MARRO-907864 format. One line per field, with one value per residue (C-alpha): residue in three letters; x, y, z. Coordinates in steps of 0.5 Angstrom, whole numbers. Example, Ala and Ser with C-alpha at 12.3 -4.5 7.8 and 13.67 -1.06 7.14 Angstrom:
<pts>
rest c(ALA/SER)
u c(25/27)
v c(-9/-2)
w c(16/14)
</pts>
This chain:
<pts>
rest c(MET/VAL/SER/GLY/THR/THR/GLN/VAL/VAL/ALA/VAL/ILE/GLY/HIS/PRO/ILE/ALA/GLN/VAL/LYS/SER/PRO/ASP/ASN/PHE/ASN/ARG/TYR/PHE/ALA/GLU/GLN/HIS/MET/ASP/SER/VAL/MET/ILE/PRO/VAL/ASP/ILE/VAL/PRO/ASP/ALA/VAL/ALA/ALA/TYR/LEU/ASN/ALA/LEU/ARG/GLY/TRP/GLN/ASN/MET/THR/GLY/VAL/LEU/VAL/THR/VAL/PRO/HIS/LYS/GLN/ARG/ALA/ALA/ALA/LEU/VAL/ASP/ASP/LEU/THR/PRO/ARG/ALA/ARG/ARG/LEU/ASN/ALA/VAL/ASN/VAL/ILE/ARG/LYS/LEU/ALA/ASP/GLY/ARG/LEU/GLN/ALA/LEU/VAL/ARG/ARG/VAL/VAL/ILE/LEU/PRO/ILE/VAL/GLY/GLN/HIS/GLY/LEU/ILE/GLU/GLY/VAL/GLU/THR/ARG/THR/GLY/ASP/PHE/HIS/ALA/VAL/ASP/ARG/ARG/GLN/HIS/LEU/ILE/ARG/VAL/PHE/ARG/HIS/ARG/ARG/ARG/ARG/PHE/PHE/ASP/CYS/CYS/ARG/ARG/ILE/ARG/ARG/GLY/GLY/ASP/PRO/SER/ALA/GLY/PRO/ALA/ARG/SER/ASN/PRO/GLY/HIS/PRO/ALA/ALA/PRO/ALA)
u c(91/87/91/90/92/88/84/77/73/65/60/53/47/40/41/48/50/50/56/62/66/69/72/75/78/81/84/87/89/93/96/99/101/96/94/86/80/73/67/60/55/48/44/37/35/32/39/43/43/46/51/54/54/58/63/65/69/71/78/80/75/77/70/64/61/54/49/42/37/42/44/39/38/46/46/41/46/53/56/58/56/60/56/55/52/48/45/43/41/45/52/56/62/63/70/71/75/81/76/71/66/63/64/60/60/58/64/64/70/73/80/81/86/93/98/104/107/101/97/91/91/85/84/78/76/72/67/72/76/82/84/86/90/87/89/84/82/81/87/89/96/96/92/93/90/86/91/89/95/99/95/96/103/103/99/105/110/106/105/113/114/116/114/107/110/115/115/112/105/105/102/97/98/93/87/81/82/89/91/93)
v c(66/69/74/78/71/66/62/61/55/55/50/52/50/52/51/50/50/42/42/39/40/47/44/38/42/48/43/40/47/49/42/43/50/52/59/57/57/54/58/56/60/60/62/62/58/64/67/61/64/71/67/63/69/73/66/67/74/72/71/68/63/56/52/51/44/44/41/41/44/47/40/40/48/49/43/48/54/52/52/45/38/32/26/23/30/31/24/25/32/34/36/37/40/46/48/55/54/58/62/63/58/54/46/42/34/29/26/21/24/31/33/40/43/43/47/43/42/40/46/44/37/34/27/23/17/12/7/1/6/7/15/18/24/28/35/41/38/31/28/22/23/17/12/9/3/3/8/14/16/15/19/25/23/25/31/34/32/36/42/42/41/34/29/25/19/18/14/8/8/5/8/4/5/0/3/5/12/13/18/14)
w c(-66/-71/-76/-82/-86/-82/-87/-85/-86/-83/-81/-83/-80/-76/-71/-70/-62/-63/-68/-65/-72/-70/-63/-67/-73/-69/-64/-70/-73/-67/-66/-73/-72/-78/-79/-80/-76/-76/-74/-73/-77/-75/-82/-83/-89/-93/-92/-95/-102/-100/-96/-101/-106/-101/-100/-108/-106/-99/-100/-94/-93/-97/-96/-92/-88/-89/-84/-83/-86/-91/-95/-100/-101/-102/-107/-111/-110/-112/-119/-119/-116/-116/-119/-112/-110/-116/-115/-107/-109/-102/-100/-94/-96/-101/-104/-106/-113/-115/-120/-114/-117/-111/-112/-107/-106/-101/-97/-91/-88/-90/-87/-89/-95/-93/-97/-100/-107/-110/-108/-104/-101/-98/-95/-96/-92/-97/-95/-95/-89/-94/-94/-101/-102/-107/-110/-112/-119/-115/-118/-114/-110/-106/-103/-95/-94/-88/-85/-82/-78/-84/-88/-83/-83/-90/-89/-85/-90/-95/-91/-90/-97/-97/-102/-101/-104/-99/-92/-90/-93/-100/-106/-110/-118/-119/-116/-120/-118/-119/-125/-132)
</pts>
């Protein structure tokens, strides 16, 4: 059910009818009892700049997945690019930061933000198949070695106010991305 408190995430492209993300994410949101919805937005290339500018003030939209043909155009229109996105000059995720700035990145797999004691948490699958739980400032909270299910279990604990380091998965303090 969509309400006045529902958090919206979009996937933008042109055309957009072929995308599967809304089905997958909306099923996940429903299973997790999250007040979130993903919508497909078919937007022509000339309108992407205006759309991203509107996103800055759209209070209940947390971010955007970007698909063809907007990946390069979006990279030129955001406030901040991660080093990988800058190198590729393309993005597939845009996050709206707390101050309204738009940060773009390239991720292999993105699990949408989950509110918990660390603020907004997102999961990232690395090329090695590990899952990293990171906060909004990209500080590593926990690494799950090849354990997608344990990552999701951790996300459920975080949503309920639990400790992300609790449970059977082990943190990896020696990982290069771990905070000092």
